[in-house]
C-alpha positions as CSV (number, residue, x, y, z in Angstrom):
1,M,0.0,-0.1,-0.1
2,K,0.9,3.3,-0.8
3,Y,0.7,6.3,2.0
4,T,0.9,10.1,2.0
5,L,1.7,12.3,4.9
6,A,0.1,15.6,5.7
7,V,2.5,18.0,7.7
8,F,1.6,20.6,10.0
9,K,3.7,23.4,11.3
10,S,1.5,22.9,14.8
11,R,0.4,19.9,16.6
12,F,-3.1,21.3,17.1
13,A,-3.3,21.9,13.6
14,T,-2.1,18.3,13.1
15,L,-4.8,16.6,15.7
16,N,-7.7,18.7,14.1
17,F,-6.9,17.9,11.0
18,A,-6.8,14.1,11.9
19,N,-10.1,14.1,13.8
20,I,-11.7,16.2,10.5
21,L,-10.7,12.9,8.2
22,K,-12.1,10.8,11.0
23,S,-15.4,12.7,10.9
24,R,-15.5,12.2,7.2
25,N,-14.8,8.7,7.4
26,I,-11.4,8.6,6.1
27,P,-9.0,6.3,7.7
28,S,-6.1,8.0,9.1
29,A,-3.3,7.7,11.7
30,I,-1.3,10.0,13.6
31,I,2.4,9.1,13.6
32,N,5.5,10.4,14.3
33,T,7.5,12.5,11.4
34,P,10.1,11.2,9.5
35,S,13.3,12.6,10.7
36,V,13.9,13.7,7.0
37,I,11.4,16.0,7.2
38,S,12.8,18.3,10.3
39,H,10.6,21.4,9.6
40,S,7.5,20.3,11.1
41,C,6.2,19.6,14.6
42,G,7.1,16.4,15.0
43,I,3.8,14.5,14.5
44,S,2.0,14.1,11.1
45,V,-1.3,12.4,9.5
46,K,-0.4,9.7,7.6
47,F,-3.4,8.4,5.0
48,L,-3.6,6.2,1.7
49,S,-2.4,7.8,-0.7
50,D,-6.2,6.7,-2.3
51,F,-7.6,9.2,-0.5
52,L,-5.1,12.0,-1.6
53,P,-7.6,14.0,-4.0
54,I,-10.2,14.2,-1.1
55,V,-8.0,15.1,1.3
56,K,-6.7,17.9,-0.6
57,N,-9.9,19.2,-1.3
58,I,-10.7,19.3,2.3
59,L,-7.7,21.0,3.1
60,V,-8.5,23.7,0.7
61,N,-12.3,24.0,2.3
62,I,-10.7,24.1,5.5
63,G,-8.1,26.8,4.9
64,Q,-5.3,25.4,7.0
65,S,-2.9,28.3,7.5
66,Q,-0.7,25.9,9.4
67,F,-0.4,23.2,6.6
68,D,3.2,22.5,5.3
69,G,2.9,19.9,2.7
70,F,2.3,16.4,1.4
71,Y,4.9,13.7,1.4
72,S,4.3,10.3,-0.3
73,M,5.8,7.5,1.2
74,I,7.1,4.9,-1.0
75,E,9.2,1.7,-0.5
76,I,12.3,1.4,-2.7
77,N,14.6,-1.8,-2.5
78,G,13.3,-2.6,1.1
79,R,13.8,1.4,2.2
80,M,11.3,3.6,2.8
81,N,11.6,6.7,1.1
82,I,10.0,10.5,1.4
83,I,9.2,12.4,-1.5
84,K,7.8,15.7,-1.2
85,I,4.7,15.9,-3.7
C-alpha cells in the first residue's frame, strides 16, 4: 500500500486535521514525522494515497494556514523513501 503524509507546523493543526478526516470516515493515523522532514511539529497525519484528492479538497475548504505539505511514502528496495509532493 502507498501512503501519504500531511505535515503541519503545529501539533494542534495536526490533531485537528486528523479529527476532520476521522469525522469524514477517511482512515488515517497520527504518526511521528520521519526525521528527514525536519521543519514540522513532530507529528503528521498518515493516510492511504488513494484518498489524496479528497484530502486535498478538504484542506482547501478548511483553509488550513499551518499546513506545510504532502509527502509520499514509497518503499524502494526495502527502504522507505519520503518524497515531497
